[in-house]
N, C-alpha and C positions, 0 to 999 in steps of 0.2 A: 870099100867105104860104104857105110850104112847110115842112113838118117832116120830117126824116129821123130815124128811131129808131136810136140807136147801141147802146142796151142797155135792158133792161126787167126784169132780175132784181132781187129784193129781197135785202138782207142781204149776199150774196156772189155772185160770178158762177158760173153753171153751166158745165160743159165746153163750150167753143166759143162762149160767150155773154158778155155784159157786164151790169153793173148800170146803174142809171138814167143816161141821157144822151140829149140831143136836140139836133140841129142845126136851128135855125129860121132861115129866110132870107126876106128881103123886100127888093126894090129893090136887090139886089146886096149887102146887108148880111148878115153871117154871125154869128149869136148862138148861142153854146153854152150850153145850160141843163143844169145838174147833171152835171158830168164825173165820174161814179162810176167804181168799179173797172173796168178793162179797156176803157174807152170810147175812149181815145186811139188805139190801133191802128185801130179802126173809123173814127174821125173822119178819120184820115189817108188813108183810101181816097177821101174826098170833097174834102178841102181841105188845103192845106199848113198846118202849124202857124202860120206867120207871117201867114196870111191870115184867121185868126179875128179878128173885129172887136171882140168883147166876150164876157164870160162872166157868167152870172147863176146864182146858187146859192140853192136854196130853204132848205137847212139844212146843218148841219155834220157830219152822219154821213158816214163815209168812202164808203159805197156811193152817195153823191151828190156827192162832191167830191174823192176821192183822186187822180184822174188830172189834177187841176189841176197837181200837182207836175211830172209829166213833160211836160205841155204847156208850162209855163213854162221848164223846162230846155231843151226843144227850141228855144224862141225865144231864150233867153239865151245858150246855148252855141254857137249857129250862128256861123260865121266872120263873117257879116254879121247881127248881132243885130237882131231885129225891134223896132219901137217898143213902148213900154210898153202892155200890154194892160189895158184897163179891166175890172175884176172887181167885180161888184156882189153884195153879201152882207149878211146881218144882222151886227150888231156881234159880234165875237168868234168868228163861225162858222168862220172859216178859220185861226184861230190855230195849230192843231195841224198842219194840212197845210202851212202856210207855214213852220213850224219844222223841217221835215224836213231842210233843207239848212243849211249853216253860216250864221251871221248875216251878212246883207248880200248873200249870193250872188245872190238873185233880186230885189234892190231895184230894179234897172233893167229888170226884165222886166214889172212890173205897176204899175198904180195902183189901189189898193183904194178902192172907193167904197161905204161902208156906207149902208144904208137902214133905216128903221123900218117894220115891218109895220103896215099901215093907211094908208100913204101912196101917192103916185103919183109917178113919175119917167119920164124919157125915156131910151131906149137906142137910138141910131140912129133908124130909122123907127118903132120900137115905143113905144107908150105902155104903161107897166106899172103896173097897179093891184095892190095887195097886201093880204092879210088875214093876221092872226095866227091860225094854226090849231093845234089841240092835238096835241102830239107829245112824245116823251121829252126832246127839246131844242127850243129855239125854232125854229119852222118858219113859212115864209111861203107861203101860196097865191098864185099868180101868174096874172094875167089880162093877156095880151098882145094889143094891138089895133094893127092896121096895115092900111091899105087897105080899111077897112070890115069886116075879118074879125076874129074873136075866137077865141083859143085860151086855155082855162082849164086850169090845172095845179095839182093839190093839193099837190105835194111828198108828204110823208107826214103823214097826219092821222087822228084819230078822227072820228066823226060829230059834226057841229055845224051850227047854223043858218046860219053864215057861208058854208057850201058852196053854198047856194042862190043867194046873191048873187055869189059867185065865178063860178059857171057859168051865170048868167042869160043865156038865149038865145045861148049860145056856139055857134059853128060846130063846135068840137071840144072836148070835155071829156075831158082826159087825167087819169084818176083812179087813185090808189093803190088796189090791191085785193090786199093781201098774202094774204088768205084768200079762199076761194071763197064760203063761206056763213057759218058761225059763227066769230066772233072769240073766242079764249080770253079768259076773264074778266080775266086779268092784263094783257092788251093792249087791252081794249075801249075805253078812253078815248083811246088814242093811235094805233091802226091801224084799218083798215077792210077790209071784205069787198067782193067783186064785187056781191053782192046789195045792200049799202048804197050802193055807187056808182050802181047803177041807180036806187035810190030818189031820190038827190039829183039825178041827171040828169033824172028825171021832174019833180021839184019845180021845177027850174030852167028847164025847157023847152029843154034843150040839144039841138042838132041831131044830134049824133053822139057816141057814147061809146067811148073807147078805154081799156081796162084795162091797168094797168102795175104794176110792183113786185110781181109774183107771187112767193110764197115758192118757192125752188128745189124742184123736184119736183112742183109743182102742175100738173095737166093744164089746158091752156088751155080745153079743151072744157068742163070742169067750171065754170070761172070764167064762161064765156060763158053757160052754162045758168042759173047762179045770177042773173046780171044780167038775163037775159031774163024772169025772173019779176017784175021790178019796173020794167022800162023797155021800151017798145015800139019805140023807134027803132033805128037801125043800131048794132051792137055788134061790136067786135073786140078781140082781145088784141094789144098792141104786140109787134112782132117786129123783131129786128135787121134793118137795111137796108131796112125798109119806109119808103116816102116817101108822105106825105099832102099833097095840094095842096088848100089851103083856098080857092083862087080868087084 
């Protein structure tokens, strides 16, 4: 399993960067997870739009799904349109992004496959386990298993006991860390800090922690320092065009 970071900004893209987006590959299958703002141009550096095999979305905020629209346009408006793209999401999560074009325009570009958080399903070579995690809108934590390797991804979430199960013994724990240390009171139920991500990585016994979704302007070094106070394993901040080989 291999993951390429397409973007890791929270809320909106910083200059020259993109929001959440990850290309995950195994056995020749290309899975796009969370095509947030500005991720498509980066994705196209690695793979043609028609060669994406499936999309998986954690939740419906546009910094996690807005670039699904141009991806579908690139496939549908090509002189040789690509086959329908399987898109997996929570019920209603993509209603707004799919409504950006005139009714029916993208109908032949995708097949929407909804799932309920808490269930398990298959996407290509990946087994996907899901958890309902607290956020401002319904959000699914995603645990991808392929070839004996495990990648656990929080989407966006506040601290909750389900995170320990999501990341249990994961080879890579990709964790939202909007804030470095303290989370403002108004966000405390629905967003997390790097320090908290480290706490959950320790409780879960995760092998490696990658911090993502940092608020624009947050210094990566500050997030890493906060996480190191609560987790002794390898830590890094997700950076565009970084590739992680899970083996």
